[in-house]
C-alpha positions, 0 to 999 in steps of 0.5 A: 525098196530103193534108197529114195523110196519110203515104205508106208502103211495105210490104215483105211477106215470103212473100206468094206462097210455099208454093203461095199466090198472091195477085193484086195486085188482091186485095192492094190490096183487103185494104189498102183495107179498113182505110181506107188510101188511094191503095193501089198495088202495085209489081211482083208481089212484095209491095210495097204503097204506101199512105197513112194518117194514122197515124204508128205504123209498128209499129201499121201493121205489126201491123194489116197482118199481122192483116188479111193473116192473116184474109184469106189464112189464113196468116202474112205479115210486113210491114215498113213504111217511110215514103217518106222512110225508103225514100229514105234507104235507097236513098241510104245509102252502104253501099258505094263506087260502085266496089264496087257497080259490080263486084258482080253483085247488091245487095240490102237486107234490111228488118228490124222493129228494129235488130240487136243488136251480137251479131247484127251480129257473127254476120252479119259472120262470113258475110263472104267474097270473094263476100258483103259486108254492111253494117248501118244502122238497120233494114236490112242491105245485101248486096253479092254478087260473083256471081249470087245463086244461086251464093252460099251466102248466102240470106234463110233463112241471114240470118234464122237468123244474126241471129235476126230475120225479114226481107224482101229486095229488090234495090236496083234495085227500091228505086231504082225505088220511090223514083223513082216515089214520091218522098219528100214 
């Protein structure tokens, strides 16, 4: 990475759904077309690492979404974070170590913008003995005490409740990304 470039991680929502399958080689090529460098994908679930001189995260999200729409023919939402932001997300103490250890699943929902107070209050009405939530900046931390498939909570319910698109990732995936791509 050159000094003038920043490493970003793009978390893509709905890249391989509804009968659509995008090969990771194709996804890398789509990201290389606008001039992003050192493009890599991380597991086949819409995690793309790239470098660019741009510092405009919102502009990068719009550019990536437009490029994906033009190349794939359908909408894919991008949530872009710097490597430092991903590190901060992974290390943020949303829950105690004991709570995390006792849980069956620990996930993070990436958002475009921080939630309004009203959206946070609506989300917190979904807390129960199985699901717990914590909101910090542009992320929602979700701790699930049982297998996710046994919970009534889902990404669809999350988006309906907070009226915002999101992309969920397991904390294990985020921690692996931080380890492989440490903040510069």
